[in-house]
Structure formats: C-alpha cells, structure tokens
ZAMARGU-4260 file (C-alpha; in steps of 0.2 Angstrom, whole numbers, plus 5000, padded with zeros to 4 digits):
<rodrens>
0) 4885/4926/4872 | 4883/4907/4872 | 4889/4896/4886 | 4908/4895/4886 | 4911/4876/4889
5) 4930/4879/4891 | 4926/4891/4905 | 4914/4879/4914 | 4926/4864/4912 | 4940/4875/4919
10) 4931/4881/4935 | 4924/4863/4938 | 4942/4858/4941 | 4950/4873/4947 | 4953/4877/4966
15) 4952/4896/4966 | 4951/4896/4985 | 4968/4888/4987 | 4976/4901/4976 | 4969/4915/4986
20) 4976/4908/5003 | 4994/4907/4997 | 5004/4923/5002 | 5007/4928/4984 | 4988/4925/4980
25) 4982/4935/4995 | 4990/4951/4988 | 4976/4953/4975 | 4963/4950/4987 | 4970/4961/5001
30) 4973/4975/4989 | 4955/4974/4982 | 4948/4974/5000 | 4959/4988/5004 | 4950/4999/4991
35) 4933/4992/4995 | 4935/4997/5013 | 4939/5015/5007 | 4921/5017/5000 | 4909/5004/5008
40) 4899/5011/5022 | 4888/5004/5036 | 4871/4998/5029 | 4877/4997/5011 | 4870/4984/4999
45) 4882/4975/4989 | 4881/4965/4973 | 4895/4954/4967 | 4893/4949/4948 | 4903/4933/4944
50) 4906/4929/4963 | 4915/4913/4960 | 4916/4903/4976 | 4912/4919/4986 | 4928/4925/4994
55) 4923/4943/4993 | 4905/4940/4995 | 4907/4930/5011 | 4920/4942/5018 | 4909/4957/5016
60) 4893/4947/5023 | 4903/4942/5038 | 4907/4960/5041 | 4889/4964/5042 | 4885/4970/5024
65) 4870/4964/5014 | 4876/4955/4999 | 4868/4948/4984 | 4879/4937/4972 | 4877/4931/4954
70) 4888/4917/4947 | 4888/4907/4931 | 4896/4891/4936 | 4885/4879/4945 | 4900/4870/4953
75) 4906/4887/4961 | 4888/4890/4967 | 4888/4874/4977 | 4904/4878/4985 | 4898/4896/4989
80) 4882/4889/4997 | 4892/4877/5008 | 4902/4891/5015 | 4888/4902/5020 | 4887/4905/5039
85) 4871/4907/5049 | 4874/4925/5052 | 4877/4930/5034 | 4864/4941/5025 | 4868/4934/5008
90) 4860/4927/4993 | 4866/4919/4977 | 4858/4915/4960 | 4864/4908/4944 | 4866/4921/4931
95) 4876/4929/4917 | 4885/4946/4919 | 4878/4951/4902 | 4860/4950/4908 | 4855/4956/4925
100) 4837/4958/4921 | 4831/4951/4937 | 4840/4965/4946 | 4832/4982/4947 | 4840/4999/4942
105) 4849/5009/4955 | 4849/4996/4969 | 4866/4993/4975 | 4879/5005/4984 | 4894/4994/4979
110) 4895/4983/4964 | 4909/4971/4961 | 4913/4964/4944 | 4929/4955/4948 | 4929/4940/4936
115) 4917/4941/4921 | 4928/4953/4911 | 4942/4940/4912 | 4931/4929/4900 | 4923/4941/4888
120) 4932/4942/4871 | 4925/4956/4862 | 4921/4975/4866 | 4902/4973/4864 | 4901/4960/4877
125) 4913/4969/4889 | 4903/4985/4887 | 4887/4976/4890 | 4893/4968/4906 | 4899/4985/4912
130) 4883/4993/4907 | 4873/4981/4917 | 4884/4983/4932 | 4882/5002/4931 | 4863/5001/4928
135) 4860/4991/4944 | 4871/5003/4955 | 4864/5018/4963 | 4869/5035/4958 | 4885/5040/4966
140) 4888/5021/4970 | 4905/5013/4966 | 4909/4999/4954 | 4925/4988/4954 | 4929/4980/4938
145) 4944/4968/4937 | 4954/4963/4922 | 4968/4951/4918 | 4983/4962/4911 | 4993/4955/4897
150) 5011/4961/4901 | 5012/4954/4919 | 5005/4937/4913 | 5018/4937/4898 | 5032/4941/4909
155) 5028/4928/4922 | 5021/4914/4912 | 5031/4917/4897 | 5048/4924/4899 | 5050/4919/4918
160) 5042/4902/4919 | 5042/4896/4901 | 5024/4889/4904 | 5020/4897/4887 | 5030/4898/4872
165) 5031/4916/4867 | 5038/4913/4849 | 5024/4901/4846 | 5011/4913/4853 | 5017/4926/4840
170) 5017/4913/4826 | 4999/4908/4831 | 4993/4926/4831 | 4990/4926/4850 | 5003/4940/4852
175) 5007/4954/4840 | 5025/4952/4834 | 5028/4971/4836 | 5018/4977/4851 | 5016/4961/4860
180) 4998/4965/4863 | 4988/4949/4866 | 4973/4942/4857 | 4962/4929/4866 | 4948/4917/4861
185) 4936/4907/4872 | 4947/4892/4871 | 4961/4902/4879 | 4950/4905/4894 | 4957/4922/4899
190) 4955/4939/4890 | 4972/4948/4892 | 4971/4967/4890 | 4981/4983/4893 | 4976/4999/4902
195) 4973/5008/4885 | 4960/4994/4881 | 4951/4998/4897 | 4952/5016/4894 | 4944/5013/4877
200) 4930/5002/4885 | 4926/5015/4898 | 4926/5030/4885 | 4908/5028/4881 | 4901/5028/4899
205) 4898/5044/4910 | 4907/5038/4925 | 4921/5045/4936 | 4937/5035/4938 | 4942/5035/4956
210) 4957/5023/4955 | 4966/5012/4943 | 4975/4999/4953 | 4988/4986/4949 | 4980/4974/4961
215) 4994/4961/4962 | 5009/4971/4955 | 5024/4959/4954 | 5017/4946/4966 | 5016/4933/4953
220) 5033/4936/4946 | 5039/4935/4964 | 5028/4921/4971 | 5042/4910/4978 | 5050/4925/4987
225) 5033/4931/4994 | 5028/4914/5000 | 5044/4913/5009 | 5042/4929/5018 | 5039/4930/5037
230) 5024/4939/5042 | 5034/4955/5047 | 5042/4956/5029 | 5026/4952/5020 | 5017/4966/5030
235) 5031/4978/5025 | 5029/4971/5007 | 5010/4975/5007 | 5014/4992/5014 | 5026/4995/4999
240) 5013/4988/4987 | 4999/4999/4993 | 5010/5014/4992 | 5014/5010/4974 | 5000/5001/4966
245) 4992/5016/4958 | 5009/5023/4950 | 5007/5025/4932 | 5025/5019/4928 | 5021/5002/4936
250) 5003/5000/4930 | 5007/4987/4917 | 5018/4976/4927 | 5004/4967/4935 | 4994/4951/4931
255) 4977/4959/4937 | 4970/4976/4938 | 4955/4984/4945 | 4946/4999/4938 | 4936/5008/4952
260) 4924/5021/4946 | 4908/5031/4952 | 4892/5031/4943
</rodrens>
C-alpha cells in the first residue's frame, strides 16, 4: 500500500480531539472503553495501531497500563507526544498497520486497531492489517477492530443532513442503486462497510468473536439532541445505548462498529 496523500492531508487539518469531547462524539469513545474495561487486566501490555492523537492510548496509560502505539501521520504523532504526562508508561513510533515487523509475535494482551481499517480499500489490505494485529497479540489476547459503517453514514450525512447527494453517489458508482452498498476509493478517505463485509473478512481467521458492537448507534443522527442533554439524561441515554448496542436488529444503524475477538 502506497502513502495515501488524501489521508495525510485530511489528518493534518482535522481536529479529532474536538469531535471526541462533544457529547455525541463521546458515545463512541465511552462505548469502546466500556468494552476494553471488560477484558483488560492489571499488568496488561497494550498496543494501539493507528493511534491518532492518542485518546485511547493516553487514557489507558494514565490508568497504569503499559502502552505502545503506532501511528502513520506525523502530525498526529506530534500531538500525541505533546499530551504525554510524566507518569505515563507509553511509547509511540511511526509505522503502517500493514507492516508491524518491528513488533514481535505474541507480545500484547490487548491490541487496538481502531482507525486503520477506515482507510484500507481492498480485502487483501484489510486482512493484512488484521493478520498483523493478530500476530502481535498473545494467545487468548483480545483484539478490537473498528470500522465505519455505511448505513449510519448514509442516513446521517445523506438523507438527514444532505451533506452528500445520494442520487449523485449512485450515478458515480459510489452506491449500488439496488442495495445501497457503498464503494470507496482513497480520495473518498473512508471505507464504508456493512457487517456482512466484516464477517467475510474474518472468515479466514481462527479467532473467536466476543462482541460485535454498534459503537455510536444513533448518536450522529441525534447529535444535536444528545449535545443538548443534561448530564442526568445523557447518562440515561448511555445506559440505554450500552443495553442495546449489540442487538442484531440495530447493528446497521450506526456510523462506527467495533468487532471484538479473541486470538
């Protein structure tokens, strides 16, 4: 995989941290952390692949875990390093999710792949990133792999907000006219998938799925309402979301999902 300059340019100008501190943006983060906390144990060694500016890595390091991070974009690494506190046991190197050859086999208890699959556009590359994440994880270790889900994005950005022209996307071949399945290229930045695509990707690996989670559910569709919630209402909404985010009948109505599996 060559360098995706569209991706570099996007993250050089995108404030990911600001999105994640808005109430609607915290739903994805809090949900992912909710599941990480189900499996992480005292003394665990964590690898985050595609760490971005380090929201997850820093959170876990500040809880006392040893964290190694890999990130492709130099701008993100600069922000990551600025946010390191003196008591964090954390490292970051520049690298590509498709080649983790600097990292040994069977090293990590928990491996996070929470961004790279957003930006890989063919099955071979996605499986290679998953293969590398699995390789560096200890037997019985747990891997978290995140995806951007097409239907949540289409409903929110297309039919709800009109930020994309659905008819034009069909005309340009980015959406199937019958199934509305999405097709992406590097210039489109984000690879949009459905659960059946993820199931197909994982079919070649001898792993055990623990959870398939709609990490933000309807949060993007409801972003204005969620941002206006008082803390009591927002906490009640989170309780509802945690209770329903694995329901099969709601799995596609999300903008992000995380597949959690054991090696």
